[in-house]
FIDOMI-877734 format. One record per residue (C-alpha): residue in one letter; x, y, z. Coordinates in steps of 0.1 Angstrom, whole numbers. Example, Ala and Ser with C-alpha at 12.3 -4.5 7.8 and 13.67 -1.06 7.14 Angstrom:
BEGIN
   rest    east   north      up
      A     123     -45      78
      S     137     -11      71
This chain:
BEGIN
   rest    east   north      up
      M     231     -11     221
      A     233     -46     235
      Q     220     -62     203
      D     251     -50     185
      K     269     -82     198
      N     246    -103     176
      P     264    -108     142
      R     232    -118     125
      L     215     -86     136
      Q     244     -65     125
      E     243     -81      90
      V     205     -73      88
      K     210     -37     100
      A     237     -31      73
      R     214     -45      46
      V     185     -23      57
      E     208       8      59
      T     219       0      23
      S     184      -1      11
      H     176      32      27
      H     205      49       8
      I     197      37     -27
      T     181      65     -46
      D     182      52     -82
      L     149      34     -89
      D     163       6    -111
      H     191       0     -86
      K     166      -1     -57
      L     143     -26     -75
      H     173     -48     -84
      F     183     -47     -47
      Y     149     -58     -36
      D     148     -86     -62
      H     179    -101     -46
      W     168     -93     -10
      A     135    -112     -15
      T     147    -146      -4
      N     161    -133      29
      Y     136    -106      35
      D     112    -124      59
      Q     140    -136      81
      D     156    -102      81
      V     125     -83      92
      A     118    -110     118
      T     153    -103     132
      L     144     -66     135
      Q     111     -75     153
      Y      92     -56     126
      R      56     -52     137
      A      39     -31     111
      P      20     -59      92
      S       2     -72     124
      L      -5     -37     137
      A     -19     -24     104
      V     -41     -54      98
      S     -54     -53     134
      C     -63     -17     130
      L     -81     -24      97
      A    -100     -54     110
      Q    -115     -35     139
      A    -129      -8     116
      L    -142     -29      87
      T    -180     -31      87
      I    -184     -61      64
      P    -174     -97      71
      P    -137    -102      63
      A    -145    -130      38
      E    -166    -106      17
      A    -140     -79      15
      L    -118     -74     -15
      I     -84     -61      -3
      L     -55     -46     -21
      D     -21     -50      -5
      A      -1     -22     -22
      A      37     -27     -22
      C      30     -62      -9
      G      66     -74      -9
      T      68    -110       1
      G      33    -111      14
      L      37    -106      52
      V       5     -85      52
      A     -14    -113      35
      V      -3    -137      62
      E     -18    -114      88
      L     -50    -109      68
      T     -57    -146      63
      T     -54    -152     100
      R     -83    -128     105
      G    -105    -144      79
      F     -97    -123      48
      V     -96    -144      17
      Q    -100    -120     -13
      L     -65    -106     -16
      H     -48     -87     -45
      G     -12     -75     -44
      V      11     -52     -64
      D      48     -45     -60
      G      76     -30     -81
      S     100     -59     -74
      A      95     -91     -95
      G     116    -110     -69
      M      94     -99     -41
      L      63    -109     -61
      A      77    -143     -67
      Q      80    -149     -29
      A      44    -135     -24
      R      31    -158     -51
      A      47    -188     -35
      R      26    -183      -4
      G      -6    -190     -23
      L     -26    -164      -5
      Y     -33    -139     -33
      Q     -58    -143     -61
      N     -41    -117     -82
      L      -5    -103     -81
      Q       8     -77    -106
      L      40     -58    -111
      C      35     -21    -105
      T      60       5     -94
      L      39      27     -71
      G      44      64     -74
      H      57      60    -109
      E      28      43    -127
      P     -10      40    -121
      L     -24      10    -103
      P     -38     -17    -127
      S     -73     -15    -113
      P    -104       6    -121
      E    -117      33     -99
      G    -136      21     -68
      T    -125     -15     -70
      Y    -115     -24     -34
      D    -133     -24       0
      A     -99     -17      16
      V     -64      -8       6
      L     -33     -12      27
      M       2       1      22
      V      24     -11      50
      G      61      -4      54
      A      67      12      20
      L      58      49      26
      S      91      63      37
      D     121      82      26
      A     138      66      -5
      Q     110      40      -9
      V      75      47     -22
      P      68      85     -26
      Y      37      98      -8
      S      25     111     -42
      A      13      75     -47
      I     -15      80     -20
      P     -41      96     -43
      E     -38      65     -66
      L     -46      43     -36
      L     -76      65     -29
      R     -88      62     -65
      V     -90      24     -65
      T    -108      23     -31
      K    -146      21     -31
      P    -166      50     -17
      G    -169      43      20
      G    -139      20      19
      L    -109      19      42
      L     -73      29      36
      C     -46      19      60
      L     -11      34      57
      T      20      32      78
      T      53      51      81
      R      83      52     104
      S      89      80     129
      N     127      77     132
      L     150     107     128
      S     159     102      91
      N     122      97      81
      L     108     126     100
      P     109     151      70
      Y      91     126      48
      K      65     119      76
      T      59     156      81
      S      54     162      43
      M      32     131      40
      E      10     142      68
      A       5     176      51
      M      -8     157      21
      L     -31     135      43
      D     -45     166      59
      K     -50     183      26
      L     -70     154      12
      E     -91     154      43
      Q     -98     191      41
      A    -109     186       4
      G    -134     160      16
      A    -117     130       0
      W    -116     110      32
      E    -119     112      69
      R     -93     101      94
      L    -104      74     118
      V     -71      65     135
      A     -36      79     139
      W     -19      54     161
      P      17      61     173
      V      36      29     181
      D      68      32     202
      Q      83      -2     194
      W      80      -4     157
      E     112     -22     149
      L     148     -24     161
      A     168       7     151
      T     195       2     125
      S     218      27     141
      E     222      46     174
      Q     213      78     156
      E     180      65     145
      V     167      59     181
      V     162      96     183
      S     126      94     172
      D      94     115     169
      P      92     139     199
      S      57     127     205
      A      68      91     210
      S      77      78     245
      T      98      48     235
      A     108      29     267
      D     134       7     249
      P     160      28     232
      S     168      -1     209
      F     136       5     189
      I     124      32     166
      S      88      44     165
      G      62      44     138
      I      26      53     131
      V      -5      36     116
      Y     -31      58      99
      L     -66      46      90
      Y     -90      66      67
      R    -125      61      53
      K    -130      73      18
      S    -158      97      14
      L    -191      86      -3
      Q    -191     117     -25
      R    -164     131     -47
      P    -141     156     -31
      Q    -141     193     -38
      A    -122     205     -69
């Protein structure tokens, strides 16, 4: 991989690989607290595209004016999704994240009206049922990050008829997670909880952190072997309660 000659890129790849291998929750949150100040520069080095792709997908499907929509950015990190949302006219933004350090960076952007500490998948969201016109979780649903068991909680706080936008990686190490997560997504759809609007495979998701990771989802057709693939899902919550 030609990029391997770039020392900065190698440093970032090593940091990302470290984050993927931390399994203890407290250790992982501590790692993200310390990563927060360099996080934006690191993901820019990796040419990470998920925030812009997800927000673009959401904006095209939303049926109310962006300025009127109340949005939850779940696992908001430093606020990269909020940056994309505000460029498209969204102004009512709430965020939650499990890392206090990440939330401090997000707060400094001044784009959110409300930010709260919440470890997704381990505790309920601090919002009543049916609060948000749209909920996004971008970049966090993957192996050793947020468990996909958090998804029903995202659905709970979404208004009937509201939108949910989710992303995950399709690289080799994340394929078992992706497969299991898709089984849950399908089960929720079969139960009538929501309907799928979009499942958008993206070849150039971000630069791979190792040569092994460029072996991606068999459905992908990545032209540049330096990149891994990913996918954006968009769902509309049902107007009626799902079947028991």
